[in-house]
N, C-alpha and C positions, 0 to 999 in steps of 0.2 A: 071762827076764822077771822084774823085781823087783816084789814085792808091796808096796803102800804101807802105811805104819804107820797103824792105826786113828786115832791121835791126829792125825796129819797130815790125814786125811780130815775129821775133826770140825772142825779149825781152818779148813779150806777152806770147809766148809759154813757155819760161823758168819760167815765173812768175806763170803760171797755174800749171806746174809740181810741183813747190815748194809748192804751196797751198795745193795740194793733198798729197804730200809726207810728209809734216810736221806732220799731224795727225797720219800717219801710223808709224812714227819712234818711238822707245822706248823713253818714257818721264819720268822725275822725277818731280813731283809737290810737293807743300807744303804739308807735312804730309803724303805723299805716296811715298814709295821707290820702285824701280824696283825689280820685283820678281827674286830671285836667280835662275840662270839657272841650277845649279847643283841639287837643290831640285826637280825641274820639272823632270829631268832625272831619279832621284831615284824613284819618284812616278810612272812614266811610266814603269820602270822596275818591280816595285811591282805588277802593274796591269797585266803586261804581264806574270808574274809568276803564277797568279791565273788561274787554269784550271777548267773547268766545272766538277761537280761531276759525277763520273762514273755511267752510267745507267740513268742519268737524261735526260729530254727533251732537255736541252741545249747541253749536250754532244752528243746526237743523231744528232741534227741539225748542229753540228760542224763536224760531221763525213762524211765518203764517201757516205753514202746512202741518205743523206739529199736532194740532188738535184733531184734524181728520185722520192723520196717520195713527194717532193713539186709539181713536175709535175703531178704525179698521183692524188694527192689531188685536185689540181687545175682543172683537167679534170672532176673529180666527181662533183665539185661545178658548173662548167660550164654546165655540163649535167643536174644538178638540175634546173638551170635557164632555160634551154631549155624545160624541162618537165613542168615547171611552165607556159611557153608560150603556151603550149597545152591547158591550161584552157581558154585562150583567144580564141583559135581556136574552142573549144567546144561551147563557148558562141556564136560566130558568126555563126557557122554551124547550131546550133539549132534554133537560132532566125531567120536566113535567110530562113530556110526550113519551118517555121511555118507562121501563119498569123500575119500581122503587129500589130493587136490589142492585141497581147500577148507578144510583144517584151520585154517590161520592166519586165514582170513577169519572163521570161526565163533568162534574164540577171541578175536579182536579185537572182534567185536560184543559178546561177553559182558563183556569188560573195559569197553567203552564204556557198556554198559547199566547196570551196577552203579554206575559213577561218576556218570553223568548222572542216574540214578534217585534216588540219595541227595541229590545237590545240588539237583535240581529239587524234590524233596520238602521240602528245607530252605528254599528261597526262595519256594515257593508252596504245594505240595501239602498239607503237614501241617495248616496253618491253614485250608485249604479243605476238608479231610476231617473235621476236628474243630472245626467252627465254634461248636458249642453252640446258641445261640438263632438260628435262621435259618428260611427258609421251608420247609425240609424237602426241597427238591429240588436247590438249587444255592447255593453260597456262593463269593464271591471269596476266593481265597487271599492269603496275605501271608507275608513272611519270619518265621521263628521268632525268639523273643527272643534277644538276644545275651548278656545278663547280667541278673542280678537285684540289687536293692538293697533295704535296709530290710525292710518287711513282705512284699515280694514273695518274698524268700528263703524265708520260712516258708510262704507260700501255695503255692509251687511246688516246694519241696524237702522237704516233710514229708507226713505223713498227711493234711494238709488238702487236698492235691492228689489223692492216691490212695495205694495201698499201695506206691508207687514214685515216683521223682522225675520232673519234667518232662523232664529230659535222657534218662533211661532210656526213658520213653514214646516220645520222638521217635526214638531210634536203633533201637528195636525195630520201630516201624512203618515206618521208612525202609528197613529190610532187606526188609520185605514188598513195598514199593512197586515195586521194580525187577523183581520176579518176573513181573509181568504182561507186560512187554516181552520178558523172556527167553523166555517161552513162545512168543511170535510168532517169535522169532529162529530157533528150530529148524524151524518150519513153512515158512518162506520160504527156508531154506538152499539154497545151491548155485546160485542164479540171481538174487538180488536185488542191486540197485546199493547199494553201501555208503553213499554220501552220502544217498541217498533214505531208506534204512532208519534212518540215524542221526537224521535230522529226524523221521521217523515215531515212533521210539522215545521221543525226548525229549518230543514233544507228548503221546503216549499216557500216559506215566507221570507227567508233571508236571501235566497239565490234565484228562485224561479219567478216569483211574483214581480220583482223589479224589472225583469226583462220585458215582459209585455207592457208593463206600466211605462217604460221608457219609450216604447213605440209611439205612444200618443202624448202623454203628459210630459215626457222628457224630451220632446222635440224630435222623435224618431220618424220612421218611414210613414207611419199612419198619420202623424201630425202634418206632414207635408204631402199627403196623398194627392196625386193629380199634378203636382209640380206647377209648371207655368200654365197648364191647362185647367187649373183648379176651378176657373169660372164655368167650365162646361162639365167637368167630371165631379166636382164637389169635393168637400172635405169630410173626413171621418170625424164624427162628433160623439163624444161620450162625456157628458157634462160632469158627472160625479161617479161613474163607474158601473153602469149596468153590465158592461162586458168586462172592463178592466179589473173590477173587483168581484162582482157577483157571478157572471158567467165563468170567469176564471175559476173561482172557488167551486161552482156547481159542477163543472166538467172535470175538474181535478177529483172531486168527490165521486163522480160516476166511475171513473177509472179505478179508484180505490175500492169501491163497492163491488165491482165486477171481479177484481182479484180476490177480494176477501170472501165473497159468497154471502148468502142470506143467513139470518138467524135460524137456529135449529127449530124445526116445527112450524116455520112460517108458511111454507109451501108443501103441499102433498098432492097425491093424485086426485084428491077430492076438491082441490082448489086452494084458495088463500084462507089461512087461519089467522084471524085478527089477533095481534098481540096488543092488548089494551094499554093506554097510557095510565100512569099511576096517579097523576095530579093535573087535571085540566085547569084548576084554578092557578097553579104555578105556571102552566103554559100561557094562560091568558095574561098574567102579570108580565111575563117575558115579552109578549107581543106588544103590549102597550109601552113597555120600556124601550123596545126597539123603535116603535113609532116616534116616541119622544126624541130618541137619539137621531132619527133620520132628519129632523129639522136642522141639526148640526151637520150631518153627513151631506145633505144637499144644500142647505142654506150657507154653510161655510164654504162650499165650492164656488160660490160667487166670487170668493177671494177678496172681498171688501165688505164694508157695511153699507154699501149703496142702498138707499131706502127702496127705490123702485125694484131693483134686482132681487134683493133678499125677500121683500114682501111677496113678489110674484112667485118666487120659488117656494116659499112657504105654502102658498095657496095651491100650486100645482101638485106639490108633494102630498099635502093633506087630502085633496080631492081624489087623487089617484088611489091612495090607500083606502079611503072610504068606499069608493066605487068598486074596488077590488074585493073588499069584504062582502058587499051586497051581492056581487056577481057570483062569488064562490058559494055563498049561502044558497042562492037560487039554483045554481048548477048541481050542488050536492043534493038538494031536495029533489031535483028532477031525476038524477042518476041513481041515488042511493035510497030514494023514497023516504028520506028523513032529513031534517035540518042538522047537519053535522057541525058541531062547534069547532073541532080541529080544522076542518076545511075552511070555515069562516075565518079563523085566525090566520091560516096560511094564505087565504085570499087577500087579507089586508097586507101581509108581507109581500105577496106577489105584485100587488098594485104599486107598492113602494119601490120594489125592484124595477118594475116596468117603467116608471117615470124617471128613474135616476139618470138615465142617459140624456133625456130631453127636458129636464126640469126647467132649464133656462131658455129652451127653444120652442116649447109647445104651450099653447094657450090653456087657460084653466078648463074650458070645456073639452079641449082636445085631451087634457090630462084625465078627465072623467072617462073618456072612451078608452084610452090606453090602459087605465087601471081596471076597467071592467073586463076588457079582453084578457088581461093577465089573470084576473080572478077566476074567470071561467076556464081558462087554459090550465091553471094549476090543478084543478080537480081532475080534468081529463088526463093530464100528464101523470098524476099519482096513480090513477087506475091503469094507465098504459104500462108503466114500469112494473106494477104488480103482476100484470099479465105476462110480462117478460121474466118474471121471478127475480127481478132486481130489487133487493130489499133496502129501503131507505126509511128508517124509523121516523124521521121528522119531516120528510118531504123536501130535503135540502136541494136535491138535484132538480126537482120540478120548480121550486120557488126561485132559486138563484140561477140555475143553469138555463132552463127552458125560458123562464120569464125574463132573464137577463138578455137573451138573444132577441126575444120579442121587443123588449124596451128599446134596444139599440136600433132595430129595424123600424120601429115606430117613429123615430126621429125623421127617417127618410119619407114617411107617409104624412105625418102631422106637423113636422117641424116648420117653423117660419124663419126664413132667412133674415128678416128684419129684426127678429128677436135673437137669433143665433149670432148674427154679426158676421157670418161667412156663408159661402155657398153650401147647399145641402144636396146630397145625392143618395138615393136608395142603394145604388150599387156600391158606393163607398162604404155605407153602413154594413152591407152584407159581407163584403170582403173583410172588413175590419173585425166584425164579431166572429165570423167563422175562423179567421186566423188566430184570434186570441183563444177561442174555445178549443181549437185543434191542438194548439201548443200546450194548453193546460192538460188536456186529456192524455196526450202522448207522453209528456214528461212525467206526469203523475203515475201513469201506468208503468212506465219503465222503472221509476223509483220504487214503487210499491212491490213490483215483481222482484227487484233486486233484494229488497228487505225480506221478502218471503223466502227467497232462496238462502240468504245468509243467516237469518235469525228467526224466521217465521213471523207471521203477522196476525195469527188468530189463536185465541186461547183454546184449550182443549174442552171437550164436551162437558166434563165434570165442573170445570170452572165456570163455563157459560151457564150451566144449570144452577149452580150455587149462587151465582151473581158476582160481578167483578168488584163490588165493594169489599167483600170478604176475601175473594181470591187474590186481588191485586193490592188491596190496601189494608186488609185485616180489620176493618171496622165498617159496620153498616151505617147508613144515614139515619135510619129509624130504629128505635130499640123496642117498639111494641110488636 
């Protein structure tokens, strides 16, 4: 091998530098003159002199509040994404706790629910739930804005609207909306007609859910409960939806289950015959996905990226979920004489549902108590409904309905006014949660009965025995 002479290497290096430097140097070619330097400076000065119009979106984003606004808005969007992940959690929990012959059917319903829920909320629900000035009980919905122009951009896309934009507000709330129908999906699993359920879910999430939502979050009668005497009677508080989302879905599910009836063979004169879940690993994955999503569900409901507020809500949410799981494990071990995994999983969800109303108003140690009560309560509730022969394959009525009411009442017991920022009253919490639950039950019962009369809501015995994957979809989830 021959070593190159140092001078040769130096010459090659200089040649390489020259090759790269020549194209970068200013050049004058035939028919093209070098641009005058002075004109470029003048143009730059002219651009620098152009300031954004006062009050415009551009002016706001160039101002001192833009950075915090951007962070707040980003957190709302991240929270919306976390709540969306919860729909995957619901899908896996429901399918895992049911028989494998109905897996495709359950997954299909969850796909439909999140799609129709978001679209229905876009075309009607959002403006029906947040109408602003209305009679306090009901508002006609309408499609959301399609775009903004002129002054509307500043009014809807800056701090003039909120600590986040109109679009962030909508997509965050849209992810919430579909949850109510998803809760019902698990309760009626394994025997409901697909077409009937799809119509039911579309009506529930598009037209019924926004009504009770407007009562509190839309500035309705519950939001102003107590009027001028609010300092003595207190305000109704539901931070992220123990009642407005979970109890609503839970009691809508209870009505549907009563109309639908239990699965065949579940109850007999000899008692309850367990219908075993086909995949507890899938159910466990779903619960942990839901737990993850709950940090967006509750954390995003701070409606800003306020460090103190979001941090505390994360802690109260997590501790309630953990204590709910421990309490449910203990209660199931005592009552069933064995540590039941499905009860432990539902206990975690029960604790999360329980703290949702008071995540911003209850201290971390108070959250542990709220979650523990919810975890014990969910086990007793599941056993109670079984005694009544009300068949709920996934425990949705107990987790969301019963524990949703408990969580709302817990604000009146453990809530701190200095944290809530408004007066707290147990009576206001009781009236609010019972009103929402009663509305959900009555309207859901009427809707499901109407569908039963018009088109039927239950598959026949042969289809139920065969499984809805084949009967409704023509394809099983598993081929072995």
